[in-house]
C-alpha positions as CSV (number, residue, x, y, z in Angstrom):
1,M,40.7,-109.5,55.5
2,A,42.5,-106.2,55.3
3,V,42.1,-104.1,52.2
4,S,44.1,-100.9,51.3
5,M,43.3,-99.1,48.1
6,R,43.0,-95.6,46.7
7,C,39.6,-96.1,45.1
8,L,37.5,-99.1,46.3
9,A,34.9,-100.0,43.7
10,L,32.8,-102.4,45.7
11,L,32.9,-103.9,49.2
12,A,30.8,-106.3,51.1
13,L,30.0,-103.3,53.3
14,M,28.9,-100.2,51.5
15,L,31.8,-97.7,51.7
16,F,31.4,-94.5,49.8
17,V,34.9,-93.1,50.0
18,S,34.9,-89.9,47.9
19,V,36.2,-86.5,48.7
20,N,34.9,-83.0,48.7
21,A,36.0,-79.7,50.3
22,I,34.6,-76.3,51.3
23,T,35.3,-73.8,54.0
24,E,32.3,-72.1,55.7
25,K,31.8,-69.8,58.7
26,D,30.7,-71.4,61.9
27,D,27.5,-69.4,62.0
28,E,26.6,-70.5,58.5
29,F,27.1,-74.1,59.6
30,R,24.9,-73.6,62.7
31,K,22.2,-72.0,60.7
32,S,22.1,-74.6,58.0
33,S,22.4,-77.4,60.6
34,V,19.3,-76.2,62.4
35,E,17.4,-76.1,59.1
36,E,18.6,-79.6,58.4
37,T,17.7,-81.3,61.7
38,S,15.1,-78.9,63.1
39,Q,17.3,-78.2,66.2
40,L,20.8,-79.1,67.2
41,Q,22.3,-79.0,70.6
42,S,25.3,-76.7,71.1
43,P,28.4,-77.9,69.3
44,G,30.2,-78.0,72.7
45,D,27.8,-80.7,73.9
46,S,27.7,-84.3,72.6
47,T,25.9,-82.8,69.6
48,M,23.3,-85.5,68.9
49,V,19.9,-84.8,67.3
50,D,16.8,-86.9,67.2
51,R,15.4,-88.1,63.9
52,S,11.9,-86.8,63.4
53,N,10.6,-90.0,61.9
54,D,12.3,-92.9,63.5
55,E,11.4,-96.0,61.5
56,G,13.6,-98.3,63.7
57,I,16.8,-100.0,63.0
58,R,16.7,-102.1,59.8
59,H,19.6,-104.5,59.0
60,E,19.1,-105.7,55.4
61,H,21.7,-108.1,53.9
62,A,22.9,-107.8,50.3
63,V,21.6,-110.4,47.9
64,D,23.7,-113.5,47.3
65,D,23.3,-113.8,43.5
66,P,26.5,-112.1,42.1
67,E,25.3,-112.2,38.5
68,H,22.1,-110.4,39.5
69,V,24.1,-107.8,41.4
70,A,26.6,-107.4,38.5
71,S,23.8,-106.8,36.0
72,M,22.1,-104.2,38.2
73,V,25.4,-102.3,38.7
74,D,26.1,-102.3,35.0
75,M,22.6,-101.1,34.1
76,T,22.8,-98.4,36.7
77,I,26.1,-97.0,35.5
78,R,25.0,-97.3,31.8
79,N,21.8,-95.4,32.5
80,S,23.6,-92.7,34.5
81,T,26.2,-92.2,31.7
82,E,23.5,-92.1,29.0
83,R,21.5,-89.4,31.0
84,R,24.7,-87.4,31.2
85,N,25.4,-87.7,27.5
86,L,21.9,-86.7,26.6
87,G,22.1,-83.6,28.8
88,F,19.4,-84.6,31.2
89,F,21.4,-83.2,34.2
90,S,23.9,-80.4,33.8
91,C,25.5,-81.6,37.0
92,G,25.6,-85.3,36.0
93,T,29.0,-87.1,36.0
94,G,28.0,-90.6,34.9
95,N,28.9,-91.8,38.4
96,P,25.5,-93.1,39.6
97,I,26.4,-92.8,43.3
98,D,27.2,-89.1,43.1
99,D,24.5,-88.3,40.5
100,C,21.9,-89.8,42.9
101,W,22.2,-86.8,45.3
102,R,24.5,-84.1,44.1
103,C,22.1,-82.4,41.6
104,D,19.8,-81.5,44.6
105,R,20.3,-77.9,45.7
106,N,19.0,-79.0,49.1
107,W,21.3,-82.0,49.5
108,M,22.3,-80.8,52.9
109,R,18.7,-81.0,54.1
110,N,18.5,-84.5,52.6
111,R,21.8,-85.9,53.7
112,R,20.3,-89.3,54.5
113,R,19.3,-89.8,50.9
114,L,22.9,-90.9,50.4
115,A,22.0,-94.2,52.1
116,D,19.7,-94.9,49.1
117,C,22.4,-94.2,46.5
118,S,24.5,-97.4,46.9
119,I,25.0,-100.0,44.1
120,G,26.5,-103.4,44.1
121,F,27.0,-105.9,46.9
122,G,26.6,-103.3,49.6
123,R,23.5,-101.6,48.2
124,N,21.4,-102.4,51.3
125,A,23.8,-101.0,53.8
126,I,22.1,-98.1,55.6
127,G,24.8,-96.7,57.8
128,G,23.4,-94.4,60.4
129,R,20.3,-93.5,58.4
130,D,17.9,-94.5,61.2
131,G,19.7,-92.7,64.0
132,R,20.5,-89.2,65.2
133,F,22.9,-86.6,63.8
134,Y,26.2,-86.3,65.6
135,V,28.2,-83.1,64.9
136,V,31.9,-83.5,65.3
137,S,33.2,-80.2,66.7
138,D,36.6,-81.2,68.2
139,P,39.5,-82.5,65.9
140,K,41.6,-83.7,68.8
141,D,42.2,-87.4,69.7
142,D,43.9,-87.1,73.1
143,D,42.7,-90.3,74.7
144,P,41.9,-93.4,72.5
145,V,40.4,-95.2,75.6
146,N,38.3,-92.3,77.0
147,P,37.4,-90.2,74.0
148,R,36.0,-86.7,74.6
149,P,32.4,-86.0,73.5
150,G,32.4,-84.0,70.3
151,T,35.3,-86.0,68.8
152,L,35.1,-88.4,65.8
153,R,36.3,-91.3,68.0
154,H,33.5,-90.7,70.5
155,A,31.0,-90.7,67.7
156,V,32.1,-93.9,65.9
157,I,32.2,-96.1,68.9
158,Q,28.6,-95.6,70.1
159,D,26.3,-98.6,70.1
160,R,23.4,-96.8,68.4
161,P,23.0,-95.6,64.7
162,L,24.5,-92.2,64.1
163,W,24.8,-89.9,61.0
164,I,28.1,-88.1,61.7
165,V,28.8,-84.7,60.2
166,F,31.4,-82.0,60.9
167,K,31.0,-78.5,62.3
168,R,33.9,-77.0,60.2
169,D,37.0,-77.8,58.3
170,M,39.5,-79.8,60.3
171,V,42.5,-82.1,60.2
172,I,42.2,-85.1,62.5
173,T,45.4,-86.8,63.5
174,L,44.5,-90.0,65.3
175,K,46.8,-91.3,68.0
176,Q,45.6,-94.9,67.3
177,E,43.5,-96.6,64.7
178,L,39.8,-95.5,64.7
179,I,37.8,-98.6,65.4
180,M,34.2,-98.2,64.2
181,N,31.0,-99.6,65.5
182,S,28.0,-100.8,63.3
183,F,25.4,-98.5,61.8
184,K,27.5,-95.4,61.3
185,T,27.7,-92.8,58.5
186,I,30.7,-90.5,58.3
187,D,29.5,-87.7,56.0
188,A,32.1,-84.9,55.4
189,R,30.2,-83.2,52.5
190,G,30.2,-79.5,52.7
191,V,33.5,-79.2,54.7
192,N,37.1,-80.1,54.2
193,V,38.0,-82.9,56.6
194,H,41.2,-84.9,56.6
195,I,42.3,-87.9,58.6
196,A,46.0,-87.6,58.2
197,N,49.4,-88.2,59.7
198,G,48.4,-90.7,62.3
199,G,46.2,-93.8,62.7
200,C,43.4,-94.4,60.2
201,I,40.1,-96.4,60.1
202,T,39.5,-100.0,61.1
203,I,36.2,-101.8,60.2
204,Q,36.2,-105.2,62.1
205,F,33.3,-107.6,62.4
206,I,30.7,-104.9,62.0
207,T,28.0,-104.0,59.4
208,N,26.3,-101.1,57.8
209,V,29.0,-98.4,57.4
210,I,29.0,-95.5,55.0
211,I,32.1,-93.2,54.6
212,H,31.7,-90.3,52.2
213,G,33.4,-87.0,51.5
214,L,36.5,-87.7,53.6
215,H,40.1,-87.3,52.8
216,I,42.2,-90.1,54.2
217,H,46.0,-90.0,53.6
218,D,49.5,-90.2,55.1
219,C,48.4,-93.0,57.5
220,K,51.0,-94.3,60.0
221,P,51.4,-97.7,61.6
222,T,50.0,-97.6,65.2
223,G,49.3,-100.1,67.9
224,N,50.7,-101.8,71.0
225,A,48.2,-99.7,72.9
226,M,44.7,-99.8,74.5
227,V,41.9,-98.6,72.2
228,R,38.2,-98.3,72.8
229,S,35.8,-100.0,70.3
230,S,32.5,-99.4,72.1
231,P,31.2,-97.6,75.2
232,S,31.5,-100.8,77.1
233,H,34.8,-102.3,75.7
234,Y,38.4,-101.4,75.2
235,G,41.3,-103.7,74.7
236,W,44.9,-104.1,73.6
237,R,45.6,-103.6,69.9
238,T,48.7,-105.0,68.2
239,M,50.4,-103.1,65.4
240,A,48.2,-101.8,62.6
241,D,50.0,-101.5,59.3
242,G,48.9,-98.0,58.3
243,D,46.2,-98.7,55.7
244,A,43.7,-96.0,55.1
245,I,40.8,-98.4,55.7
246,S,41.4,-101.8,57.1
247,I,38.5,-104.3,56.8
248,F,38.4,-107.5,58.8
249,G,35.7,-110.2,59.0
250,C,33.4,-109.3,56.1
251,R,30.6,-111.8,55.6
252,H,31.5,-112.1,51.9
253,G,35.2,-112.5,51.2
254,Y,34.9,-111.5,47.6
255,F,36.4,-108.3,46.2
256,H,36.2,-106.8,42.7
257,V,38.9,-104.2,42.2
258,V,38.1,-102.6,38.9
259,N,39.4,-99.5,36.9
260,N,41.2,-97.9,39.8
261,D,44.4,-95.8,39.7
262,Y,46.9,-96.9,42.3
263,T,49.9,-94.7,43.0
264,H,52.2,-93.7,45.9
265,W,51.6,-96.8,48.0
266,E,54.2,-97.2,50.8
267,M,54.1,-100.9,51.4
268,Y,51.5,-102.5,49.0
269,A,48.4,-101.6,47.1
270,I,46.1,-104.6,48.0
271,G,46.5,-106.8,51.1
272,G,44.4,-109.6,52.4
273,S,44.2,-112.4,55.0
274,A,41.8,-115.3,55.7
275,D,41.5,-116.6,52.1
276,P,39.7,-113.8,50.3
277,T,38.9,-113.9,46.6
278,I,40.3,-110.9,44.8
279,N,39.6,-110.1,41.1
280,S,41.7,-107.3,39.9
281,Q,40.7,-106.0,36.4
282,G,41.6,-103.0,34.3
283,N,43.5,-101.2,37.0
284,R,46.6,-99.0,36.7
285,Y,49.4,-99.8,39.2
286,L,52.2,-97.3,39.3
287,A,54.8,-98.5,41.7
288,P,56.7,-96.0,44.0
289,A,60.4,-95.4,43.6
290,N,61.2,-97.5,46.7
291,P,62.7,-100.7,45.2
292,F,61.4,-102.7,48.1
293,A,57.7,-101.7,47.6
294,K,57.1,-102.7,44.0
295,Q,54.8,-105.6,44.8
296,V,51.1,-104.8,44.4
297,T,49.9,-107.6,46.7
298,H,50.5,-108.6,50.3
299,R,49.2,-111.7,52.0
300,V,48.9,-111.8,55.8
301,S,49.4,-115.6,56.0
302,G,52.1,-118.2,55.2
303,D,49.7,-120.6,53.4
304,W,48.2,-118.5,50.6
305,K,49.0,-120.4,47.3
306,G,45.4,-121.7,47.1
307,W,43.8,-118.3,47.5
308,N,42.1,-117.1,44.3
309,W,43.8,-113.8,43.4
310,R,44.1,-112.8,39.8
311,S,45.2,-109.8,37.7
312,E,43.4,-109.5,34.4
313,G,44.1,-106.6,32.0
314,D,45.9,-104.5,34.6
315,L,48.6,-102.0,33.6
316,L,51.7,-102.5,35.7
317,L,54.2,-99.5,35.6
318,N,57.5,-98.6,37.1
319,G,58.4,-102.2,38.1
320,A,55.0,-103.0,39.7
321,Y,54.2,-106.7,39.9
322,F,51.1,-108.6,41.0
323,I,51.6,-112.1,42.5
324,Q,48.7,-114.2,41.4
325,S,47.6,-117.4,43.2
326,G,44.9,-120.1,43.0
327,T,43.0,-120.7,39.8
328,R,42.6,-118.4,36.8
329,A,39.3,-119.9,35.9
330,G,36.5,-117.3,35.4
331,A,33.9,-119.4,37.3
332,S,35.9,-119.1,40.5
333,Y,35.6,-115.3,40.4
334,A,31.9,-115.1,39.7
335,R,31.2,-113.8,43.2
336,A,34.0,-111.3,42.8
337,S,32.6,-109.7,39.7
338,S,30.4,-106.7,39.8
339,L,30.5,-104.9,36.5
340,G,32.3,-105.0,33.2
341,A,35.9,-103.7,33.4
342,K,37.0,-101.0,30.9
343,S,40.5,-101.2,29.4
344,S,43.3,-100.1,31.8
345,S,44.3,-97.6,29.1
346,M,41.1,-95.7,29.9
347,V,41.9,-95.4,33.7
348,A,43.4,-91.9,33.3
349,S,40.2,-90.5,31.7
350,L,37.9,-92.6,34.0
351,T,39.6,-91.1,37.1
352,S,40.2,-87.6,35.8
353,G,37.3,-86.3,37.7
354,A,38.3,-88.0,40.9
355,G,39.1,-85.8,43.9
356,A,37.4,-83.2,46.0
357,L,33.8,-82.3,45.2
358,S,33.4,-78.6,45.9
359,C,30.2,-78.6,47.9
360,R,28.5,-75.5,49.5
361,R,25.3,-75.7,51.5
362,G,22.4,-74.3,49.6
363,F,24.0,-75.0,46.2
364,Q,24.3,-77.9,43.8
365,C,27.5,-79.8,44.6
């Protein structure tokens, strides 16, 4: 299953894809990083730091009861919104994931708290919580087969859990798709990090991934090349289609796409393979000017008419169209439902606060 979307509400893996930006001096980063992790190695080294209290690797699976998950998500969002309306937190946004950590002035010392902020089907994903910190100091991606220590590619392919942070602002242009390994967190809070103008991220047959605070844009098709996916394996990759985040082999092939704002897609907004169930509700799809890219959906298979894909209450603009398939019956989408969808007319206001969170170390975000 490959999924490409601007704002992904819920996945079988926990993917926190939000954005924030800040520029800081290297010495400020070094000082705050030492406070955060007790002691970091030099940024020129492989930049890994031991966790002081290693509880061991835990791999917890999300519960299977979709109605229970949906009710928990709805309650969490409602409670967070009510606290904001009542003025409990001046920094509250009503987004329970961000409100979970961003009111803490010492969020940079408590980065791993993010792993406890998830909701929905992926709420038990822990990312690199039980591993070391890895500081990315080098934005280059010269060799996708033998990545240099200190690069993002070197960090994400490791076999052990890692919480990956960045030394400074940087733009990373990937020569080939970035194939991640399990138990990784990419945490770009406090700096302005872009993956742009090259390959982007692939999540394939792995678990426990958190991506947060990262700009991903202007992705390009890559492939027909050797790419490393772990310290012990690299192989030939066929063409990747240029999605920001491509997801293959999720244990649950159920996706709820709810109250997102899709614009400026180059080929399609939502793509899938291997018979996923996709429930699109209350989204706004604004098609690009390209007359050959008006279709919202894309199936990577010739036999898809039985796949359950539906559009309910979506706003389709500028010639956008959603090809539905399978059944429209609500019961068939129970596992692809996570929370009640708002009207698509509210998407503009719901997403008005989307974008970069201006985070500085030592201050509320």
